Structure formats: C-alpha cells, structure tokens
N, C-alpha and C positions, 0 to 999 in steps of 0.2 A: 503495500500500500504506499503511496507515495505521500510525504512527509509536507503537512501543510505550511504553506510558506509564514512568517513571521507576520508581528503587525506592520513592523516597518519597511518589510517586501510589499507588501499589498499597498501601503500607502505610497512607497516608490513609483510602484507600478502606476497607480492612479495620476501621481503627478507627472510621470514621464509621459502620460498619453494625453498631456494638456500642453505637452511643450514642443510640439511637431507641427510645422507649417502643412496646411492642407495642397499647398501646391508643389512646395518640392520635397517636402516630404521627413525635410531633415529639421534638426533644432533650430528653435528659432535664431533668425540674426536680426538685430536692430528693429524687433516688431512694430510694428504701427500697427493704431486702430484708424477701421472706417466709420461711415459716420452709422452704419448697420450693427457696430458693434462685434464685428468680426474681425480678427487679428491674421496678419500675414510678415513675411520677412520682409524687408525695403526693397531688398535688391528684385523680391519677387513679385513686387508692387509696380516698382519700376518696369519691369519685364512686360506687364500686362499694359502700361501706359503707351509702352512703344509699339507695341502689335497691334493696339488699336488704332483704328483709320481714323478716328476724328481725336484720337491723344485724349481719351476718357479712362475712368478707373472707375470700372463695374468691378463689384463684389464677386469673385467666383464661385461663391455656394449660395447667393441668394439674388444675384444680378442688380444690385439695387445700385446706383451711382453714387460716389461720393466727388464731392467739392474739391479740387485739387486748391492748396495753399499757390501764390506767388513763388514760394521757393521749390514748389514741386513737392514729391512724395515724401520727401525730407522733411518738409513743413508738417505733416501729419502728427495728430497727439502720439506719444510715445507709451507703448502698452506697457505702463511702469509692472503693474502685477505679473507680467510674465519674469517679469526681472528678478519678483520674490518668489515666486516657483522654483527659480534656477536656484537659488540659495536653499527654499525648504530641500531641491533635489541633493542639493550636497550636502547639508547636513543628514538624511534620510540615507545616504551612500554611508556615512561614516555610522551611524546606531546602527544597521543591520549587523556589525560585527564589534558589542559593546566590550567586550572580552579585552580588545584591541585599543580603544581610544584612550588617547593621550590627553593630559589636560592642555588647552591650546593658550593659556596665561602664563602660564610658567615657561620662560626661555630659557632657563639655565640645568632646569631638571626634567624629565620624562615619566613625571608621576601619572598615576594612572585617572582618567574623568570620571569620575564618580557623579555629576550633577548637570544641569545644562542651565547658564543664564538665558531669559527668554530675553531680554534686553540687548544684552552681549551678542547675541545669538551664537554662544562658544562653548564648547565643553569644556569643564573646571574641576580640578581634584579638590581634596576634602577643605585641606589648607585653603584653598581660593574660595571654596564655599563660607567657611568661616569668616574670610575678610571682607565676602560680601555683605554679611551679616552684621560686621561691625562697623564696617569705614561708612563714613556718612554721604560718599561719593557714590555705594552702588544702592544709596537710599530709596526705596521704591523698586528695586529690581525684583523680576521674581525666579526665583531658584525653583528646579523641581530633578527629581531622581531622573536616571536614566529609564526606569521602567516608566516613568511616568510619561516621557518624551517620547519614547516608541509607542505607547497607546494613545496621545494625542499630540501626534507631533506637528500637525498643520494650523492646530489652534497656537500652540506656544512658541512656533518660529514666528515671530514678528519681521516686517521690513524692515530694513537699516533707517533709520531716521536720520539719515546724514542731512544737512540742509544744502539744497545749491549753490552751487556758486554764480553770480551774475557776470552775464557774458562781456557787460561792457566796465566794469568795476573790479571784475575777479574778487569780490566779496559775498559771503554768504548771504542768501536773500531769505530773511526773517520776518520780513514786513509784505502786507498783501495790502495793493491800490484796490480799494472798492472801487472808482471809478470805472478803471480802466480794467480787473478784473486779471492780475497779474502779480506774481510775485516780484518785488522788488528789494534793493540793498539798501542801506542806509545812505548812500552816496545819491541814490537816484532820488531821493526825495525832494532833494534842494538842486534840483536839476532837471529832467524828463519830468518826474511826478510832482514837481512844487506846486504846493495849493492843494492837492488830492488830498482826501480822506483816506488814511490808511491806518493800519493797527496792526500790532503783532499777531502773527500766524497761530500760535496759540491759544490768541484770545477769543478769535473768530471764528474758529476752525468747527466749533460744536455746532454754530447758526448755520455756517454754510452748508457742513455734513445734515443739517434737518432739511436744509432747503431742499439738497440733491436728492435723498429719502422722501422727501416730500412729492419732488417729482415724479416718483417712480409709482407714482399712486395710481395714476391713470393706464400706466403701462403694467402694471399688475392684474388688473382688470382686465385691459387687456388678454393680456396669458391666460386667465380664467377664460374667458370667451373664445380664446382658441384649445384650450383644453377643450371643452365643451365643444365644440365644434368638431374638432379632433374625434371623438366619442361619438356625436352624432353623424359624424362622415364614414365612420369604421360600421356603425348602427346602420346607415344608410346602403353603406356596401351588402351588408348583410341579409339587407331586404331584397334588395335587386337581384343577389345570388337567388335568394328564396324563391323570388316573385318570378324569375327567368325558369328556376325548375318547376313551379307550377303553371308556367304558361306551357312547358313543354310538355307538362302531362298532360294540360288541354289540348295541345296538339296532336298526341298519340292518342289521346280518348276520341274525337273526335274521327279524326281518321281510322281509328280501329271502329269507329262506329259507323264510317263509309264501307270501308273493308265487308266489315258483317253485313249493311245493308245491301252491297251488290252481290255477297256470295251468297245471300238467301236470297237474290231475285234472279241470281244464276241458276239458283237449284230449283224457282218456280218455272223459270223456262225450259229449265232439262225434262221435268215434271209435264209442262203442257207440250213441248216438243214428244216427248215418249209416247202420249195420251194420242198426239194429233197423230201420229206413225202410225201407232196400233191400230186405230180406227182406219188409216188410207188401207191397211195392210189385210184387214177383215174384211173390207167392202173388196180389195182385189180377189181375196181367198174366194169370197161369195163366188163373184163375176166369174172366177175359173172354175167354180164347181159348175156354174150355167154352162159354158163354153164347153166344160168337159163334157155335159149330157149330150150337146148338140151335135160334138163328135161323134159318140157314141152309137146315137138317132143315126146318123146318116152313115158310120162306118156297117156297122149292124143292115143298113136298108142294102147297100152295094153289096155287102157280101152274101146276103139273102136271096138277092134278084140274081146275082150274077151263079151262085150256085144253082139255081135253081132253074137257070137255062141250061146250064153245062149237064148238070144231071137229071134234069127231068125230060119225060115224053115231049114233043111237040103239042100233043093233045093236055098233055098237064099244065104244058105253057099256055098255053091260049085260053084254057080254063079261067086261069089264075089272071090274064093279063090286068083285065077290066078294073079289079080290083086292087092290084098292085099299083096301076099307074096313076089310079085315086089317091093312094096313101103317097106315092111319091111327091104326086102334085101339091098336096097338103103339108108334105114335108118341107118343099121346097118354098111353097108361099108363105109359111110360116118364121121363115128364116129370117132375123135383120141382121144384116152387117154390122149398123152400128154395135151390137152385142157383144162384136169383135175387137172391139176398140177399146183398151185400158182407161174405165171411167176415172181411175185417179192417177194424179200427174205428179212432179215434182216439183210445183209451182212454189211451195213452202219455204220462205227465206226467213233468215234473221235481219232486223231492220234496227239494229244501233241508234242510241239518241247521238246523233253529233253535237246536239247542243251540249250534252253531259259531257262529251269526253273534255269541249274546250273550257265547260266552267270545272272539271276538273286538274285543268291543267295550271288553271288559276285561281284554285278553291283558297279558299281563307286569307287573312293579309295582318300582317304585324304592324300595328299603329303604336305610336303614343301621342298622348293625351295631354296637354297642358291648359287647365281650366282654373281661371281663376275662384279662389273661394272666398271672397269678398269682393262687394257690390256697394255703387249708389245709386238710389232709383235716379231715374232719369238720365242716367250717364251712359256713354255706350261704354259695352264691356265687349272685348275681345279676347276667344276662346282659340284654341288650335290643337289639329289633327294631322299628324304626321306618320304619312304610310313609307315603310322601310323599302317597299318593293311597290313603285308607281305602278307598274304596270297590270299586277294582277291586284288593285283596288278600284271598287267603285266610291263613289264621293260618298262622305258620310252625312246623313240625315241629322238636325238638331230644332230639339225643342225646349223652350222655358217655362215653367209652369211655376205659380205662387203655389205653394200648401196653404195660403189664407184663403183667397179668394178662388184658387183652384182654376184660374185662367191662363193662357196661354200666351207668349209671348211672341212674334213673330222673329225668328233667327235666321240670318243672311248668311250662306254657303259661301266664299268665295277659292276658287283655286289659285296657290299663289305659285306654283310650278314645283317640281320636283317631288312631289308625292304630298304636298304642305296644301291644309287648305286653312284657312282662316272662315271661324263661326262669331259672328257679330248679334249681338242684342242688345235692349235698353228697356231694363228692368221698369216697368210702369210704376209699382207699388214697393215698400219694403216689406220687409218680414224673409222668414225660412221661405228659400226656392230651390229648386232644381232643374238641372240642365240634364236632358237624356240625349246621350248620342247614341245615332243606329248606323252599322254599316251593313249593305244587303240585309237590311230586314231585321238583325239582329243588333242586340245593346253590348257595347263595348264594355270591357272589363270596369268597374267603377261605377257605374252608370246606373241610375240616374246621380249626378255628381250635384252635391249639398253645395248652393251659394247663399249666403246673409245679404241681403241687400239693405243697407244702409237708407235710412232716411235724413237727407241733411234736416238740420232742426229749424232752418229757416223756411221751408216747404211742409212742415209739420201741422197736420188739422185737417186731409184730406180723409172721409169716410170710406175705408174700404171694404166694409163687412159689419152685419148686423147680425146680434142675437137675440131674437122678441120673444114674445109671450112669455117673459119670467114672471115671478111673484116677488116683487120689493128685491130686487138683488140689490144687496147691502156690499160685500165682499166679494173681491176678484184677486186671484191667481195663477200663477203659470207653471208647469210641472218642468222637467228637464225635457220631455218628449213633444213639450209644446202645446201639451195639452190646455183648455181654459176650465179653471176651476172657480162656480160661480157661488155662493152663499148667499139663497133665498131666503130670505127672512119671513118672508109672505105664506110662503109654503112647509118653512120649517124641516128643509132640506138642502142639500151641497148638491148640485150637477156637476158631473164634468164633461165638458165638449172638445169634439175632436180638434184640432189647429183650423178648420173649415167651417166650425160650426156647428157640425152634427152631434146630437146628443148621443155619449157613450155609455153612461150610468150614473147614479145615485147612489147618495149616503143616504139612507131614507131609515133615518132611528127617532122618527118623532116622540116625544113624550118629556118626564121629567124625570126617569130614573136614571141614575149614573152611566152612563154613557147614551145616554138619549138626547134629543134637541130640541129646543124649544122654540128658540131664535134665533140662528146662526148670523153672526154678524163680520167679525174679522174673520178672513181665511189667508193661509201661508202656506210656504212647502220648506221643507227642509233640505239637508245634504243627501238624504236617503230616498227623496221622492215622498215623504210622508206627510199627510196634511195634516195642519193644525187648526182648527176653528176654536172660535168664539164665540159660547153659547150665553146670549146676554140675559134673557132671564131665569136660565137655569143658574147662572154665575158660575160657569165653569170654563175651561181651556181642556179641549177633546185631541186627541193623537189619532189620526187612523192611517192604516198601511196604503198606499198604492192602491190596493186592490178595493181597500174599502173596510177592513176589518179593524175595528175598538185595540189600539195600542196601550193608551191609558187616558185616566181623565182626572182632573186636580180642579180644586177649587169650591169655594160654597159662600154663602152670601156672611160678608162682617169685614173686619177691617183688619184682620190680624194677617201675619205672614202666609200670603196665597190665597187668601181671601177676597176675595169681590165687592163692589157696592152695583156699578154698573160698565162692565167690561165691554169695549169695541176693538178697536183695532189690536192686531198684532204683526210680529215679522220674526224673522229668524236670522241671526247676525251671524254673517257668513266668516268671518274670523275668527270668532270665540263659539259658535253651536248657538250658543245662549237664546232662549224667547226671551221674545219682549210684549208685556201686554198691555196697551192702557186701559187705565181703570177709571172712565168720564167721570163717574158720579164721586169717586173718591180722591180725582185732582192730583193722580199719581201714575208712575209705572211701574209693574212688578218684572222681575228678571227671575227665569224659570232655565235652569240648566239643562241639555239636551235631553236627560231623560224625564224631567217634568218636574224634578223636583226645587222647591224656593230656594233663591240663591238671596236674592235681597229688593229693596226696592228704592224708588228716589221721588221727589217731587211732593210739594204740598200746595194748598191754595193762596190765589196772590197773582199779582200780577210783575215782581219781583224776578231779576236771573234765576231760571231754577225753578219757579213757580207755573202754576198752572190756572186757568178756570175753564175750565172744562176742556180737557184734550178730549181727542179724536181718533188719532191714527197716526200710526208710528214706521221708521224705516231704517236701512243703516247704508253704510257706505261700503266701497271696495276698504278702507282702510278700519272699519269697522265703529266709525263714528254712527251715533244715535238721532235719527231728525226726529221731533213731535211738531205737528200741530196742534196749537192753541187757540180753543173755537173763538171764544169771546175777549182774547186778547188780540186776536189777530195777526198771528206772527207764527213764525216757524223758528224753534230752539233747539242748537244741536250740542250734543252732551260726549262724553268719554262712554266707552263701553260700559265702564260701571258707574255712571250717571251723574260726572264732574260736569259742571258746567262749562262750556266753551263760548257758543256766540248766540248770535238772533240775528235774522232779517224779518223785518218788519215795517209795513209802510200803510196805515189802514184807510183804506178807499176804494173806488171803483177803476181806477185807470189801471195804465199799463204797469205793470211792475206792484201794484196795489192789492192787498190782502181783503177779504171780506170773509168772515165765518169760513175761513178754510177748513176741511172735516177731512180730506184724506192727501195721503202723501206717497210717492214712490221715488227712491233714487235708484237710476240705471247705472251701467255697467261703464260709462265716462263719468259717474259722479254728477250727472247731470240731475236736480231734484222738481220733481212736478208737483204740484200744489194743485187740488180741486176746491173751487170755492163755494160752499152753499150759497152765498150773498150774489158772489155775481154770475154764478153759473156758468163758468169756465175752468179750465186746466192754464196754469201759469208754469213756466219753467224758466228755472233761476241755474246757476253756478253755485258749487256746494258751499261757496262765499257770500252766495245771495245775491248777485248781481243779474237782472230783470235779462230774458233772452225772449221769449216768447208767450203769448197766450192765444187759444181759441177756444171757440163755444160763446154760445151765449143761450139766455132763458129763452124757451122752447121745446116743442117734440118734434122739428123737423130733422134731417141728418144732418149731425154736428152739433145739436143743441141740447140743453141738458136741463133737468129738474133735478135738483140733488145730485150730483155727482160726487157719490160716498168712497168710491174706492178706485184706486188705479194701481194698473201694473205693466211694466215695461218688459218687451223682450231683448235679448242681446243684438238686434237688428235696429232697437228707438223704435220699435212697433207699439203703440199706448191703447191700452184694454183700458176702458173708464165703464164701470157701473153706473148707469142713469137710473138709479131708483124707482125716482119719480114716473120715467117712461115706461117702466117695468121693462128695461133692455141692456142689452151690454154692447158698446159700441166699440170697433174697433178703429185708430186714427194711424194713418201713417203720412 
C-alpha cells in the first residue's frame, strides 16, 4: 500500500499547481494581472500582443480584452500574490524534511530548527525562539512549532512586508496619496504630491481594505448567480437528455404502431386474397365439372354411334337412325360454346396507396417550439415553431384561448423560411390562457401551452365575465387551479365555479352545529388549497379541504381569545402561513396558526393609529405585511405580521384616491392594493405605499357597476374578481 503523503507534501502540490502559467506551462516569470483577474507571464502576454493583428491583449482563457497601458505589458499590475506563493513553495520544500532543517537566524552555528517565525518567515532554533520571546525587537511576532507549520503552513507564512522603493527618490514608500491613489515617499510630499492629502500606509490600510472587500459584494452575488446558473444548466442538460430519450421512445412507439398497423393490414389483404382466390378456384372447378360432363356426353355419343354402325346389321342401323339422329341434334343444339370459356379470370390486382407511401417517406417531424409564458393584454405576442427537417413538415396550426371567457383569439402563422414559422396573436383579455399548437392535426408535445396574460393597470376595468344568480355573495377567493370560490350569505353555502364560471360543486352544511354554516362571509384559500370560511352568525372560522371535507372549526360568541363578536373578512399570510380574521363588532383582528389554534389579536375601538371603527376585511402582501380596511375611519391601515402599526393611507371623499366606507381589500402579486368602497360603489387601486393609481365602477346594476362590492380577489395575471353583493353576482374585470 502506497504511503500517504505528508501535509507539507499535499500543501506543496496545491501551491505548485497555482504557480504554472497556462500559456507556457512553466513557473511564472514576472506574473502580470489582466482585467479579468487571470495571471500570465509577462513574456507570454507580450507574445500574444505581438501576434494579434490589432495589437490587442485578449485573455487566452476567457477572451476578455485588457486595455494596455502606455508602457505596454510591463505596465500591467504585478501579481504580487504569486510572489507570496513562491515564498510558500520554498518554505514547503524545507518543511518536507523537518529533521534536516537548520536555524536560519544563526550565522555561525548549525543548530537544528525547532520553530517557525511567521513575521520573519524563517525557521529558528530554541535559542532564537527564546530571543523572540524576550527581545522587544520581536514583540508581536508569531512563533509556532514546526509540527504546526506543517499543518497550517499557508496561513502561517505571511508575505514579506518590505516597503517598496520610490523610483524617483530611492526611498521607502511608506505614505499613500489619497487623490492620486499612489504610494509615495517623504520627498514626494514636497514635490510631485505637494498639497495632496496623504497618510501613513498602516493608518489608512484598514479603511481601504474594507472598501476593497465591500466592492466584492456584487461580485459575490454574481458568483452565486453563476453557481446557480451552472447548476440550472446541468439540470437543463439532464432534462434535455431525458426529454430526448422520451422523444426517441415516442418515435419508436409511433413507428411500431405504424408497423403493426401495416402488418395487420397485410394480414387482412392476404386473408381477403386467399378467400377471393378460393372462390375463383371453386367456380372454376364447378365449370370444369360441367365441361367434363359435356365431354363425356359427346364422347359417349360418338362411341355409341360409330360402334353401332361398325358392328350392327344394316337393318339395325336403319332401325335406330331416326332416334339417334334426333338425340344427336338435341345434343348439338344444347351445346353452348360459351360454357367452354373460363368464367374466372386473373384480373385481380393489388392497388397500393401511392399517397400512403409518400406520407410514410415524410411521416412525422421534429420541431422546437418557443412559447412566451407571459403576455400583456392588447399587445402582440410572437411564438416560434421550427422544424428540424423542413421538407418533411406541414405548416403548424395555432389557436389562442382565454380560460376565463373560453373564447379564441385569431393566430397568424407566417413562414420565415428554413422550416421556421412565426405564430403571432394579440390577447384581448387578461387572465390564464393557453396556446394550442397542432402539426398535421396532432398537438405538439407540451400543447396546450399555458400563457399568463397580464392586464395593464391603466386599462383595467372591462367586464369580461359575470357569474349571475347568486344569493348575496359576500366573499370571493381563488384556488391554485383558478377555480372561483364564492361565499353566498343569502343561501348559507359556499359555491365553487370553474375559471369559465361553470358551477362545479357546493359546500352545503347549513345549520348551527359545529362544522355547519349559517352566514358565510369572508373566504380564503391557504397554501394547501384548503378553504377557510368565516361564518358570521355562528361566530366561527371553518377550514374545509379542497374536496369539501371539514378539517377544523374554531370560535364562539365572546370577547376571549379566539372568540368572535361579529367576524367578517379573512386572509392567509403567505409568508408565515397564519390566518387573520377581522372581528367587525369587536374592532380587532384575531391571528390563528395554520392549524387554527389561537395565536394573538390586535386592535381596539378608536380612530388612532392601530385602532379601528368597524373594520371589514384584511389582506397581506408579499413581505407578510397586513392591510386592513377601517370602514367608518375611511382608511387602510398597514401592520407588521405580528400586528405592529406601520402606516396608513386615507383621504375621505368621493374623488379619485379618496375613500368612502371601504369594505373589501386585496393585495396582488405585485403588491398593488385593491379597495372596494361601499360609499362610492367602486374599486380603487393603490400602491402598497398608498399612491392612487386607478378606480373603476359606479353605483348601478349595469356591467361594471356595483351595489356593495363586499369582496375582491386578484389572480396572478391581474384579473380582478369582485363580489357584487347587491346585484347578486360576481363580476370579473380585465
């Protein structure tokens, strides 16, 4: 078994790996630093510049150009860290055999070295070690044993801290000129750098070091981003390989299917041919029997008559003449020459499908599709479909459909040449949509492709769908599938509709017992797609599964923890997963854990910060901040997830950006705040800081009008769902 290398040998190997130039593969000579932070020998870089037609310097590894200073390659920043590595290399070579190390401080003796001074970068004997400990000259020097040096040499060996010499005055440069960013000597301060601000290097080093390290912050983030990108690229590489394998399997499967269909058809044709041939042969055999009978009859006639004439007497012949002649004539008259012609022919033939052969020659096609997953309403969207074998492909067909209105938008397919097609369309309404792409009547892999169509806030306000015939709809929410959940207070039920507005199912547990509903008001959906319902008159909070099974029910009438006076709105905080319930009658909010155990509550009656005067609804933003509409105070208050007051936006009135009796609130994925106003019968939109953006709606029963907009939900595309309680409907806006 090979002997394991020592720590010094391993360290030496690592250091030597960093000391070879990637161009000449030799140890660095005059190493110079490029702008990309790669290091090469000065002479190697000079060769690169000399062989470049434009006289430019490009990094041999990453191809990034580095501007040359006026003095050429020699004027580039020296890579002083490489010189430090050379020092470490020399020390490592020595420490590989510690038993042979002699003290490097003693001049006239050859005492064995037992320690190493980090500042002197020398191996020293016991006597010199004692001197380091006792002499003031060596105060602050770090002396360690050789064993420790071997274990942690790279950290312990520090670069030689010799001050560089001034090229003009041949003095140590111990000062730093701040305006010029240069090291200078004492003579420079009264000549070239006169009146400049300068300081001792040791005094300013830490602040400049911090500035350098701080500048690395964005680089570290970019490095993290590249690390993530490489992981993603490797993941995508695996996905492409796996996807290619699936496509290959699909190709084999389809061709096997065609082979099987052809083999089956071959069998059918062979069976049909066999049946047809046997029928012909049977008919031919029957005809042969008929002809053989005719032959026998005539052969018998000839034989009988001839033999009778040959062997009979004249009297016998004459006696039979009349009857024989008559029989012969009958035999001749009944003879049909057509009977002798074969009734069956060989005119059967196999007629192959020429079109099928042509189709087989170009059956199937490999295509790549590039479908944007996001779009903006009323703006053109372009997707692409490219065939790898253009000659064997038919043009694609496309259809764009809104999953809310279920209406199709016209798609224009335009050939760009070389098997590439452009599919363009212009979404009319926002919301979840899909693009269906077919080739040769078959949908391509991945079709239908989901497309999220965003509605610009300045164009928001057009009704694209209405769910009618509801009974006092108070609450509205959306689940992950885009289904619309409506709390019908007048019916005592919660109804679930498809994205297109078709009724799917109902949570119908009318009653007053635990788990039953009497007056469902607020409704929300948690991260597991469970449905949370506030039952106002039963003073309860209920949780149902996606399928409608009761999971939990909490609350009763009272003022204690988890008790309600007159609960209304509810929301689930996506950051902490907690459930917030507005208690309108108690002028406060209750906070429940995700399992509906009570956590805390905040708020009291009043008009001060953090107080309420009949709050109605609650929502949360991406950071977990909680927004509450304060009805009689005509304002929106914003709190921390724990209920700490942050800010408010309020402007009582009926103009743009003014609130009158706010009763509902929702915050979308962009942190835009939608407020439904009972007093103004409209929906106003603000930024999360309270800057007014847009309002739509007015009092009435027409499209886009409201009577009591008691609840709002907004999907990822900015489509707004408003429970229009007074009109017994939910209106959907884009």
